[in-house]
Structures are given as structure tokens and as C-alpha cells.
N, C-alpha and C positions, 0 to 999 in steps of 0.2 A: 393445363398450364403447369409447368415445372416450378417448384418453389426455389427461390434464391436464398443463399445464406446472407444473413444480415451483415452489412459492412462492419468490419472491425470487431465482430463478436468474439473471435478467438483472441485478438489482441487485448480486448477488455478483460478477459479471463486471465491472461498472462500478466497484465499489469496489476490486476487485483492480487495475484499471488506474489508478485514482486514487491507490492506495497507492504505486505506483511513481512517479507524477508528484509526489506529495506529499512524497517524500523530499527534494526540493529546498527545501522550506519548513522548514529546520532539523530535518527528520526528524519533527516532531511530528504534522503532518497525515497523513503517511504511516503512522505507527504507529496513529493513530486509525482510518483507513480500513481498514488491514490487519486489525486486531483485530476490527472489526465484520464484515468479510467472512469471516474465519475462523469466527467464532461462527455467522453465518448459514449458512455452508457445512456446518458440523457438523450443524445442525438439518435442513437440506435433505437431507444424506446419510443421516441416520437415517430420515427419512421415505421416501426412495427405497428404502432397503434393506428396509423393511417390505413394500412392494408395488411392485417394479420394473416390473411390467407396467402399472401405472396411470399412470405419470408419464413425461414426456419432458423434455428440457432438462438432463439430468444432465451433459452435456459442458460446458455453461456453468458449472455448479457446480464441476466439476473444474478447469477452466481458471482460473476466478476464484480458487479456493483456491490454486493454484500461483502465480498472479500476486501474490496477497496475501502469501504466504510470502516471495517474492522482494522485494516492497516492504517488508515488515517487516524483513528482513535489511538491505537498503540503508538504510532509515530509521534503524535502530539504529546502523549503522556511521557514518552521517553525523552523527547526534546525538552520538555519542561523540567524533567529530572536532571538532565545534563546541565541546563542553565542554572538550576538551583545548586547543583554540585559545584560548578565552577564559581558561582557567586559566594558560596560558603567556604570552601577549602582552597580555591584557586587552582591554577593549572599544575603547580608544583605538588600540591597536596593530592591532586588526582593522580599524578604520575607515581607518587609514593604509594598510594592505595593499590594501584595496578601492580607495581613491583612487589608489594607485600603479598598480594594474591598469587602472583606467579611463584614466589618462594614457597608459600604454603601448599600450593598445588603440586610442586615438584618434590616436596619432602615426603 
């Protein structure tokens, strides 16, 4: 009998990678991609555990789940930092900090 690829195994891996990259977008995109990847990984793991001899691609699922957990943690940390930053200096102060960083990087 030929082994089938686990459903969404590649998608889980891609979403895990995107969750790490998405933490740079104020953490929101990273959280969304991470949660979707973790939910899909849970379903794929349950399917694999029922009949492991029928499926391949479980390594992609495990790797994607680990990346999604890392991305979720990074995104949550960054989101908390952004909320703290806006609460302390406000939006105008944040814009001034960004402008000062741009001036110092260009000089």
C-alpha cells in the first residue's frame, strides 16, 4: 500500500515559518499564523497517530508546530512590548522614536 502525505503538512510548515516572520508586524499576523498552524498540526497529529503506517510527512508537521510555537511566543512578546510602548510614550512619541532612528541610521 502506498503511503499518503498527511493533509496540510506543507501548509503547517509554511504557516510556522510565517508566524516567525509575522511577529515583526506588531505581533498580530504572527499570532494568527501560529494559532492556525497549531490547530492544523493537532488535527494532522491525531490523524497520523491513528494509522502511522498510512501517512508520511509527519516531520513537516512536527517542525511546523515547533516553529509555530516559537512564532507565537515571539509575537506575544512583541505585541506586549508594542502595547507597553504605546501606553508609556503614546503614538506621537513612538513616531518621534522611529524618526530619530531613521535620522541616525542615515547619518
